[in-house]
C-alpha positions in Angstrom: 0.0 0.0 0.0 2.8 2.4 1.0 4.7 1.6 -2.2 1.7 2.3 -4.4 1.1 5.7 -2.7 4.8 6.6 -3.2 4.6 5.6 -6.9 1.4 7.7 -7.4 2.9 10.8 -5.8 6.2 10.3 -7.6 4.7 9.9 -11.0 2.5 12.9 -10.4 5.6 14.9 -9.7 7.3 13.6 -12.8 4.3 14.5 -15.0 4.2 18.0 -13.4 7.9 18.3 -14.2 7.3 17.5 -17.8 4.5 20.1 -17.9 6.9 22.7 -16.4 9.6 21.7 -19.0 7.1 22.3 -21.8 6.0 25.6 -20.2 9.6 26.7 -19.7 10.3 25.9 -23.4 7.3 27.9 -24.5 8.1 30.8 -22.2 11.7 30.8 -23.5 10.5 31.0 -27.1 8.0 33.8 -26.2 10.7 35.8 -24.5 13.1 35.3 -27.4 10.4 36.2 -29.9 9.2 39.3 -28.1 12.8 40.5 -27.5 13.9 40.0 -31.1 10.8 41.8 -32.4 11.3 44.7 -30.1 14.9 45.0 -31.1 14.2 44.6 -34.8 11.3 47.1 -34.9 13.2 49.7 -32.9 16.4 49.2 -34.9 14.5 49.7 -38.2 13.5 53.2 -37.0 17.2 54.2 -36.8 16.6 56.5 -33.7 19.8 57.5 -31.9 19.5 58.4 -28.3 20.4 62.1 -27.6 24.0 62.9 -26.7 24.7 64.1 -23.2 25.0 67.7 -24.3 21.4 67.7 -25.6 20.1 66.8 -22.1 18.9 69.9 -20.4 17.0 68.9 -17.2 18.3 66.8 -14.3 15.6 64.3 -14.9 16.7 63.9 -18.5 20.3 63.5 -17.4 19.4 60.9 -14.8 17.3 58.9 -17.3 19.2 59.3 -20.6 22.9 59.8 -19.8 23.5 56.0 -19.7 22.1 55.7 -23.2 23.7 58.8 -24.7 24.5 58.5 -28.4 23.5 54.8 -28.6 21.0 53.4 -31.1 17.5 53.0 -29.6 17.0 49.2 -29.7 15.6 48.1 -26.3 12.3 48.6 -24.5 14.0 50.3 -21.6 15.6 52.8 -24.0 12.3 53.4 -25.7 10.6 54.2 -22.3 13.4 56.6 -21.3 13.3 58.3 -24.7 9.5 58.6 -24.7 9.2 59.9 -21.2 12.3 62.0 -20.8 12.9 63.3 -24.3 9.8 63.4 -26.4 7.5 64.3 -23.5 9.8 67.0 -22.3 9.8 68.6 -25.8 6.1 68.3 -26.2 5.5 69.9 -22.8 7.8 72.8 -23.7 6.1 73.4 -27.0 2.6 73.2 -25.6 3.0 74.7 -22.1 2.1 71.4 -20.6 -1.1 70.9 -22.6 -2.0 67.6 -24.1 -2.8 66.9 -27.8 -6.4 66.6 -26.9 -6.5 70.0 -25.2 -4.7 71.7 -28.1 -6.9 70.0 -30.6 -10.0 71.2 -28.8 -8.6 74.7 -28.8 -7.8 74.4 -32.5 -11.3 73.3 -33.4 -12.8 76.2 -31.4 -10.5 78.6 -33.1 -11.5 77.3 -36.5 -15.1 78.0 -35.7 -14.5 81.4 -34.2 -12.1 82.7 -36.9 -11.9 80.4 -39.9 -9.0 82.3 -41.5 -5.8 80.3 -42.0 -3.6 83.0 -40.3 -5.6 82.9 -37.1 -5.2 79.2 -36.6 -1.9 78.3 -38.4 0.3 78.4 -35.3 -2.2 76.4 -33.2 -2.7 74.0 -36.1 1.1 73.4 -36.3 1.3 72.8 -32.5 -1.6 70.4 -32.8 0.2 68.5 -35.6 3.5 68.4 -33.6 1.7 67.1 -30.5 -0.1 64.5 -32.6 3.1 63.2 -34.0 4.8 63.2 -30.6 2.0 61.5 -28.9 1.9 58.8 -31.6 5.6 58.2 -31.4 5.5 58.0 -27.6 2.7 55.5 -27.9 4.6 53.3 -30.2 7.8 53.5 -28.1 5.8 52.7 -24.9 4.3 49.7 -26.7 7.8 48.5 -27.5 8.7 49.0 -23.8 5.6 47.0 -22.8 6.5 44.1 -25.0 10.1 44.3 -23.8 8.9 44.0 -20.3 6.7 41.0 -21.2 9.8 39.4 -22.8 11.7 39.9 -19.5 8.8 38.5 -17.4 8.6 35.5 -19.8 12.3 34.9 -19.5 12.2 34.9 -15.6 9.0 32.7 -15.7 10.9 30.2 -17.9 13.8 30.1 -15.4 11.3 29.5 -12.6 9.6 26.7 -14.6 12.9 25.0 -15.3 14.0 25.2 -11.7 10.5 23.8 -10.6 10.8 21.0 -13.2 14.3 20.1 -11.9 13.0 20.1 -8.3 10.0 17.9 -9.2 12.1 15.5 -11.2 14.5 15.1 -8.3 11.6 14.6 -5.9 9.9 12.2 -8.3 13.1 10.1 -8.7 13.7 10.0 -5.0 10.1 9.0 -4.4 10.3 6.2 -7.0 13.5 4.9 -5.4 11.9 5.0 -2.0 8.9 3.0 -3.4 11.3 0.3 -4.6 12.9 0.1 -1.2 9.6 0.0 0.6 8.3 -2.9 -1.5 10.9 -5.6 -0.5 10.7 -4.5 3.2 6.9 -4.8 3.2 7.1 -8.2 1.5 9.7 -9.4 4.1 7.6 -8.1 7.0 4.5 -9.9 5.6 6.3 -13.2 5.4 7.5 -13.0 9.0 4.0 -12.7 10.4 2.8 -16.1 11.5 -0.5 -17.3 10.4 -3.0 -17.8 13.2 -5.7 -20.4 13.1 
């Protein structure tokens, strides 16, 4: 009875280890796929991180100095560039207003004074903020997928460690089941039959 229970638990551990090995393999593939795509898509844009001399605020210097002059190819670089370079320039140009706010002002100005001269500057700011917001969104998506790739990689490591642990426990359990079987059989033979 004890041997059968040990075998059941041990084989369950071995099966779970196999599941974790498959999961670890899939997570490794997912991490590699996402990382490669983030790198390839960002590299295709040929964006170079600003040089140290172009960084004007302490926050920019803290976030971007480590990447100064490098090609933008990682999710972490994309987030730093989006938050501390593009956003800073958009805020400077718009006085801290968002694309949505400037666009609303532009639409009101068009209705109030439909001449091109009255709305040209606001229209140009609207266009600049639209492009900046769009680029930030794309860069932050690259950051999100880069983060997912990192999480998948660490999950794969955890799955492989868990699989190794369960395989070890399963092997020890199966060995124990084999040792218990002969001992149980010997103990049963020694018990005298009573009439």
